[in-house]
N, C-alpha and C positions, 0 to 999 in steps of 0.2 A: 503493500499499500503505499503510496506516496506521502509525503510530509503534508501535502495541501489534502489529501484524503484523509489523514489522521486528525488535522485539524477539523475539519467537517465532521467527523464522527463525533469527536469530542463537543463540538457546539450542539449538534443534535442532541446527545444525552444532555447537556446542560439545559437545553429546551424543554425536556419532558418533564412532566409534572410528577408528584411522587404517587399520584393516581394511576397514570399511565404505566408508571413502573411496578404496578401492583400486580401480583399472582396469588391465585387462590390456594391456600394452605401454607403460604410463607409467612415464617414467624420470626420476631427477633429476639424472644425468649421463651422457653418451655422450661416450665417448673417440674419438680419432682413430683409425683402422686402422691397425695396425703391421705393418711390412713384415718379420716374424720368423718363421722356420722354426717350424712348430709341433712341439710334442713330444708324446708319448703320455702320456696321464694317469697310467697306471701307473707312469712314470718319476718323476712328481711325488707323487702320493699312492698309497700301496699300495690296492688294491681292498678288503681287508677295513676300512679306516678311512673309507672314503667311503660317504656316504648312499645309501640305496636310492632315496629319493625326494628330489626339489630341497625346500629350505627352504621353508616356506610364510610368505614375506616378503610385504609390502605393496609393490603397483607404486604409485608415487605421484610427483608432480612436486616438484621442491625446494622452492617457496614453501609448500606444503601440508605438507611436512616440518617447514619453519621454523616455521610457525604452531603445528603440533602440540605441538612440544617448549615452545614459548614459553607455550602455554596450560597445558600440565602444570606448566611453572615457577612460575608464578603460582596455582597450586593448593596450593602448598608454603607451610607456615609455617616461617619461619628467622628469624635474629637481624637481619639486614637488613629484615625486613618489620615488627617490632614487639616489645614487651617479652617476655623470655623466661627469667622469674625459676625456673629449674629447679634445686631444690635440690640441692646435692651434685655438680652437675656444672659450675659456674662458666660457664655459658654468657655469656662477655664479648666485646665488639667486637673483631673481627677487622682491624686497621689495613690499609688498603689498599695504603698503601706497601710494607708486606711482602709483598704479592702482587707488586707489580712486581720488587722486589729478587729473589725466588724465581725470578721469570721471566726474568731476565737471560740471557743464552746461556751465559755461564759456568758458571750453575747449573744451568739446565733441561736444556743438552744435553751435559753431562757424563756419559760413560758410565761404569755403576758397575764395570766391568773395566779400566778405564784404569789404568796403572801409577801406583803412587805417586808416582815420580819426574816425572810428568807431570799429576799433580793436587794440587801443592802447595799452592795457594790454598784448596781443598775441604778438604784435611786439616789445613791450618792454622786454618780457620775452625771445624771439629771439634774440635780440640784446644783451643781458646780457648773453645768452648762447655762442653766438659768444665771446664775451668779454673773458669769462672764459676759452672756449677752446683754444684761443690764447694765453693764459697765460700759460695754461699747454702745448702748445707744443714749446713755444718760438717763435711763429710767427704770427704777430699782425692782418694780413687780413684773415677773416675767410668766406666761404660762407656753407650755410646749404643746399644747394638744393639737393646735390646727396642721392640717396635714398638708398644705400648699399655700403657696401666697395668697391666691383668691379665698381660701378658706380663713387665713389670717385675716383679709380685709373684711369678710362676712363677721367674724369674730370680733372686730373693732367697732363695726357700724353697730351690732347689737349691743355691745358695751356702752357706748353712744347713747342708744335708746334706752337701756337700763338707767343710766345715769339721770338723763333729762327725766324719765318718768318717775324715777324716786324723789325728785325734786318738785313733783307735781306738774311738769311741763309736757306738753304735746307738740312737738316741731315735726315739720312736714318737709324740709328741704334739705339735701346736701348739695354743695358746691363741688365740681370738679372742673381744672383747667381743661381746654381744649388739647392739650398736649397729652393728658391722662392716658394712662394705660386702659385698655378696652374693659379689662375687669372690674374697673372701678364703677363705671356708670352700670354694669350688669349687677355688682353687689349692691349698689344704692337701690336698683328697681327691685333687687329679690328681697331686700329687707324693708320693703315697704314705702320708701322715701321717694321723693321727686328729683330727678336729677337737674341741677343748674349749671350750665355751662358758664366758666369764667374765661374771657378772652386773653389772648397773649398779645403783648405789646412789641413794639417793632425792635427789641432788643434781645427777644426770645423768653421774656419773663412774664408772670403775672401782671396783667394789665391792673394797675392799682386802683384807677378810677372805675372800671367796670366793677372790680370786688367790693369796693365801698357801696355802689350803688345798688348790690345785688344781698349784701350781708344785712338781714334784719334778723328780728326776734324768732321768726320761722325756721331758722337755719341752725341745724343740727350740727353739722360738722363740714370743716372743709377737708377734702382727700387731696394732698400734694405729694408730688414726687420731686425729690431734690438731693442732686441734679435731676433736673428735669429730661424727657425723654429728647429734648434738643441736646442733651449733652452740656448743658448750662447750669451752673450754681445760681440759686435764686438769690440775687444779692438783698433784696427787699425781704427777707424772711420774717426778720424781726417786726416791721411793720405789718407785715400780713397777719401773724400771729397775735399784735395787738388789736388788729381790726376784727378777726375771728373772736378772739376772747372776750371784745367789747361787749359783742351780741350775744354772749352766753354759749357760745359753739365750742366745740373742741377739733384740734387740729391733730388730723391723721397723717402720719408719714408711712407712702408706699415704699417699701424698702427693696424694690427691683433694682434700684441703683446704688444700693448701698457700697458697694465694692469701690467706689470713688474715693469715699470719704472716712474709711474706717480708720481710726487712730488720729485723723485730724480733726474732725469736727463730730459732734454727736446732737443727734436730733433732739433730744431732751434740750440741750443746752440752746438750741434754736426757738425753743417756745412748743415743740409738739407735744401732744397728751399721749398718742398712742404709736406705738410703731409695729411694723409685721417684717420680719426676716425672711429671705427665703434662704433657708440652709442648704437647698441645692441649688444655689447660684455662687453665693457669696463665700460660702464655707464648703464648697468643694465634693459637696453629695452629687454623685453621678446625675445628670440634668438630661431630661427626654426619654421618649419612650413611653410616656404615660406614667411615669414616678419610679419609685416612690419619693415624693416631696416631703418637704415642711416648711411651716410658716408661722413660728413663734410668734407671740405678740409681747410687746412691754408697754406698760402704762403708768402714768402717772399716780401719785399719792391717792387722788380723788377718785381716780376710777378702780383702784385696787378691789374694791370689796365685789365689784360684779364680774372678776374674772371666772372663767370657767371652773368648774369643780370635777375631781378633785384637784387640789394644789398639792406639789410636791415641798413640804416642809422638811426643817431639820429642827429635832428636839433634844434636849439633855433626858438623857435615860432617868428612869425611877430610881434605880440603886446608884446613881453615880457612876455609871461606868462610861462615860462619856457620850459622845452626839449618836443619836441614831436619826433615821430618815424614815418618814411616813408620808401617807396620801392623806390630806385633809378635806374631808366631806363637809365639815361644819361650816359652810358658807351661804347663810340666809337669802342675801341678795345677788348670789351668783345667777348669771344667766345660764348655767347647766351644763351638761356635758355635751361637748360638740363631736365626738366620735367615740367609737369603742377603744378601751384600754387607754393607754397614756400617751399615744402617739407613736411615730415610726421610728422605733427605738434605734435601729441600724443608722438611721441617719444623724441619730444624736450622737453615736459612739463617733462616727466619720467626723463630724464639725468639733467635737471635743477635741479628737486628736490632731485635729488642723489647728486650732486655737493654742494648743498646749506645745505643739511643735513650732508654730512660730513665736507666740507670745506678744508682749504689747510692740515691742520693737519691730517684728517682723511682720505683724499685722499693717502697723504706720507704712513700712516699706512697701507692702502688698498693694496698697492705695495709691503711693506715690507712683509707684512704676505702671500701674494701670493709667494712670493720668499722664505721665511721660509717653507711655506707649502710644496713646491714641494721639496726643500733639504731635510726636515723631511721625507717624503715618498720615496724619494731616498734611504736615509740611512736605512730606515726601509726595504724597499726590498731587501737590500743587506743581511741586518742582518737576514732576514727569509731565507736565503739560495737561493732566485731568481736569483742572479747575476749569478748563475753558468750556468743557461740556459736562461737567458735574461740579458746580460752585457748592461751596458750604453754604447752609441755609442761614447762618447766621456768622460773618466770618469774625471770629472771636477765639482766644484762647477757649478749648472746650475741656471738659473734665474727662471721664471716661470712654466717652463716645461722641460721634458726631454725625451729622446728618447732612447728606449731598442732593442737590436739585438736579433731578435728571431733563428738567424742562429744554435747556439748549440741546443737549444730546438727541431728545427727540426731535426737535426742531430741525437742526443742521446735518444730523447724521442718520436721521431715519429709523433710530431703534428706542425701544422704550426701557424702562427699568428692568421691565421683566425678562427682556431679551438679553441684557447683560447679565442678569442673574443665570439665566440658562446657558450661557457662553461660559461662565466662569466654571461649571461643572465639566466642563472638557479638560480644564487646567487644573482640575485636582483639589479645587477649592469650593467650599461651601458657601453659597450667595450668603451675603449680607441680609438682613432684614430689607424688605422692600414694601413700598407705598404706606409706610408707616413712620413717624405720625402723619394723620390725615391732613394736617394744615400745610405740608410741604408738597408741593406739585413733584411727581416722579420722586418721591423719596427714597433713598437709600441711607438706611442707618447702621453704621459700622462701629463694631466695638472690640478691639485687637485683644482686651485683657492684658494682665501683667504677666502672664506665663508663656507668651510667644517670643522668640528669638526676634533681634535685629534681623538677621538674614530672611526669616519668615515675612516680615513686614517688607524687606526690600523686595522680595519675589513677588507679593501680592501688588504692589504699587505698579510694578513691572507688567504684571498679568493685565491688570485694569486699563493700564496705557496702550498695550498691545490690541487688548480687544476694541479699543476706542479706534486706534489706527486702522485696524482691520475693517471696521465698520466704515470707515471713510472711503476705503476701496472697494468695499462690497458689502453693503448692509443685509445682504439675503444669508450671509453666513452666521450672524448671530440671530437672524429672524427664524432661522429653521434648527437652531441649537436646541438640546445638545445631541452630540453624535455618538459619544463613546460611553454613555450609560446604558445599563441592560434595558430601560425602556425609554422609547423616544419623547419629544414632547406631547403632552397628552392635549386632546381638544378638551379643555377645563369649559368653555362654555357651552360646547356641545354635552358634556356631560352632566352639566348642571341642569340642561335643559332637557334630560332623558325623562321620558314618561314613565310614572310610577306604574308596574302591572299589579294590579289587585287581583287576588284569588276569588273565585265566584264563591259566593256563601252557600 
């Protein structure tokens, strides 16, 4: 067989699905016969819960199963595969040491229903993590329960509701800037409040005049990300806090961009009352694929009574034998339990390992390097001539990320932000966030994080410049990209319009 023929056979084999490889009677594992008394199936599974027909599963040998999943894994693009400059999501390196720590038997095999007296090590780790997160945010009271950033948002808004209702107030509105993460208005609506948008000024910050006009006695809270999704620090934050607190509202900090300020500034010192953290972003828990995430919240003294229960607390043992850790359920004003058990414990282990390994000085350097990398990459893109077609939305020093505007690229080169993103895939780079934030036309939101090398950033800038030069010569190349991925460009509009086939009743 020729080399070309061999390649074709391999390609054919890769194209076959696991069901096409299935053969009746093949098994991955056959266990030994057991000398046990059979029990009627009805005793094990009620008849009304059983399938009418066996599940249609492939019958296949173990080597083929391993090869199948191995091939699928190689079709994924992930942070271990290449550069992943996804703006606003902090896709930073996940240290492998943390995976080993989380996988230690005492961590991985601890049952969630274990009695507190028999889980003192885990409770101590969680208590210490609470203390560390409280210090980082400048807010002393922390709950680890929320399972993700959006879950932390919901917890924060529910705390705000409980706080106002306990004071006999019924407020109906929550303010969100027009640069807010999409989960912010969704959370507000889910909690039963009205979303009130606050405009952005010409410098990329909150429009103070618009905020003043909308801040009234019906405002329960302002949800704010600082730095914003434009990658800019809100220089008027003290005045914003004064306005919101002046009408009796709370100030909520969306921690999605915390990676830019850890060790440099603290939300609590800025005037924020509630903070949520993304342990799966800032503190290196693997991020993506649907989880697990973790979105702890920290609050000021006034909101502490309403935190979810149970809270992890440290107490002196009755016999004077030192500190013991326990779960405190005696919280009459609590908003209640937000989830089963105490949170995603493996995430806590990784985050605490990260904080301990870096220490205060290392966390400060983390944020400083993230800001340095973003500003270096922005300057590099300008030097490569990219700014002619992708100018920065607000031309000033950024924090950890920045937004480019693709309007000139679309007008002069005939390609859109989506086309640029698809073409980057052919160069082994995951595209940045596109079309967000919504107030920037043809937006490209780029966050290099602190864990990428100078050489990686240099290569990325050169690749973007090459794609733009290529588009100047022949825009159809980008318009039809990608070419090297397992699946070519999808007809997204057609897929969205595909009719739903309903089974006849």
